C-alpha positions in Angstrom: 96.9 -30.1 -9.9 99.9 -27.7 -10.3 103.0 -29.2 -11.5 106.2 -27.8 -10.2 109.8 -28.0 -12.5 113.2 -27.2 -12.2 115.3 -26.1 -15.5 118.8 -26.2 -13.7 121.3 -24.2 -15.5 125.0 -23.6 -15.0 126.9 -21.0 -12.5 126.0 -17.6 -14.5 124.2 -18.8 -17.4 121.1 -17.7 -18.6 117.6 -18.3 -20.1 116.6 -16.1 -23.2 113.1 -16.0 -23.9 113.0 -13.9 -27.0 111.3 -13.2 -30.2 108.0 -14.6 -30.5 109.4 -16.7 -28.1 106.7 -18.5 -25.2 107.7 -19.6 -21.4 105.0 -21.1 -19.7 105.8 -22.9 -16.5 103.0 -25.7 -17.4 99.9 -26.8 -19.1 98.0 -26.1 -15.7 99.2 -23.9 -13.2 102.6 -24.5 -11.9 105.9 -22.8 -10.9 108.6 -22.9 -13.2 112.3 -22.4 -11.4 115.4 -21.5 -13.6 118.7 -21.6 -11.7 120.1 -18.7 -12.9 119.3 -15.5 -15.3 116.4 -14.7 -17.3 115.9 -12.7 -20.0 112.3 -12.0 -21.2 112.4 -9.8 -24.7 114.4 -7.7 -26.2 113.9 -4.3 -26.8 114.5 -4.3 -30.8 112.6 -7.5 -31.7 109.3 -8.5 -31.5 107.8 -9.5 -28.3 108.3 -12.4 -25.8 105.4 -14.2 -24.7 105.2 -15.1 -20.4 101.7 -17.2 -20.6 100.1 -16.9 -17.1 97.6 -19.3 -15.8 95.2 -19.0 -13.1 93.2 -21.6 -11.6 90.9 -22.1 -8.6 93.4 -21.7 -5.8 96.8 -21.8 -7.7 98.6 -19.7 -10.4 101.4 -19.9 -12.5 104.9 -18.6 -11.2 108.4 -18.1 -12.2 111.1 -18.0 -9.9 114.2 -17.1 -11.2 117.5 -17.3 -9.1 119.6 -14.8 -10.6 119.1 -11.7 -12.4 115.4 -11.2 -14.5 115.7 -8.7 -17.5 112.2 -7.7 -19.0 112.2 -5.9 -21.6 109.8 -5.9 -24.6 107.1 -8.9 -23.7 103.3 -9.9 -23.4 101.8 -11.1 -20.2 98.8 -13.6 -21.7 96.6 -14.4 -19.5 94.8 -18.0 -19.4 91.8 -19.3 -17.4 92.6 -22.3 -15.7 89.2 -22.2 -13.7 90.2 -19.8 -11.2 88.9 -16.3 -10.4 89.9 -13.0 -9.0 89.5 -9.4 -8.0 90.9 -6.2 -8.9 92.6 -5.8 -5.4 93.9 -9.4 -5.3 97.6 -9.5 -6.1 98.8 -12.5 -8.1 102.7 -12.9 -8.1 104.5 -13.9 -11.2 108.0 -13.5 -10.9 109.7 -14.2 -7.6 113.0 -15.1 -6.2 115.3 -12.8 -8.6 118.4 -11.2 -7.6 118.3 -7.8 -9.7 115.8 -6.9 -11.5 115.9 -4.8 -15.2 112.3 -3.4 -15.8 110.0 -4.2 -16.7 109.4 -2.6 -19.8 107.3 -2.7 -22.4 104.7 -5.4 -20.9 101.3 -5.6 -23.1 98.6 -7.4 -21.2 97.0 -9.9 -23.7 93.1 -10.9 -22.3 92.2 -12.9 -25.5 92.2 -15.9 -23.8 89.8 -14.9 -21.3 87.3 -12.5 -23.1 84.6 -12.5 -20.3 87.3 -11.0 -18.0 88.5 -8.5 -20.2 85.0 -7.0 -20.1 85.0 -6.7 -15.8 88.9 -5.5 -16.2 90.2 -1.9 -16.2 93.3 -1.1 -14.6 95.5 -4.0 -14.9 98.8 -3.3 -14.1 102.3 -4.7 -12.1 103.8 -4.2 -9.0 106.8 -5.1 -6.9 107.4 -5.7 -3.4 109.6 -7.8 -1.3 107.8 -10.8 -2.4 108.2 -10.6 -6.2 106.6 -9.0 -9.3 102.8 -9.1 -9.2 100.0 -8.3 -10.8 96.7 -6.7 -9.6 93.4 -5.6 -11.7 92.7 -8.5 -13.3 88.5 -9.1 -12.6 87.0 -12.4 -13.7 83.6 -11.3 -12.1 81.7 -8.0 -12.2 82.3 -6.3 -8.6 79.9 -6.9 -6.2 78.0 -3.1 -6.6 77.7 -3.8 -10.1 75.7 -7.2 -9.4 73.7 -5.3 -6.6 72.6 -3.0 -9.2 71.7 -5.6 -11.6 69.3 -7.4 -9.0 68.0 -3.4 -7.8 66.9 -3.2 -11.8 65.6 -6.7 -12.3 63.4 -6.0 -9.0 62.1 -2.7 -10.0 61.6 -3.9 -13.5 59.9 -6.9 -11.9 57.6 -4.2 -9.4 56.5 -2.2 -12.4 55.5 -5.9 -14.1 53.2 -6.5 -10.8 51.6 -3.1 -10.7 50.9 -2.8 -14.8 48.8 -6.9 -14.4 46.9 -6.0 -11.2 46.0 -2.5 -12.7 45.1 -3.7 -16.4 47.8 -1.7 -17.9 49.8 -4.6 -20.0 49.4 -3.6 -23.9 
């Protein structure tokens, strides 16, 4: 079950997640709302980490009601029982009033090694809904599965023909 948390701040305050710091909306996909500004990473320091989970029909989300600054940071992707195709949009930040960045982002697929083999063009996008992630594939493209099935069928036909003709070695 997703969790929704609100982190309240005094007007004009901000949350800084800097060198090796991690922000994660929850231990299961959830929403973390920051009432104020968020700074994720600092250009001259080691990167900060946003640990983002994708579950079955739910995903992590950071809602920032103030300014959002994205500098030197890692988006670590975690499988929480979800699946996705490259064309799907997954919003990771929404609600911000101003945006600086995103600069110097690294996509960390180490927690989803099976997804990494099907993902080739992961990227961030921006629209009126916020900052989103695309290009993430948790399963082979349907065309790949079709080719594998065709190959298996042809191999079976060849084996059947060899057995019928007595050519099996």
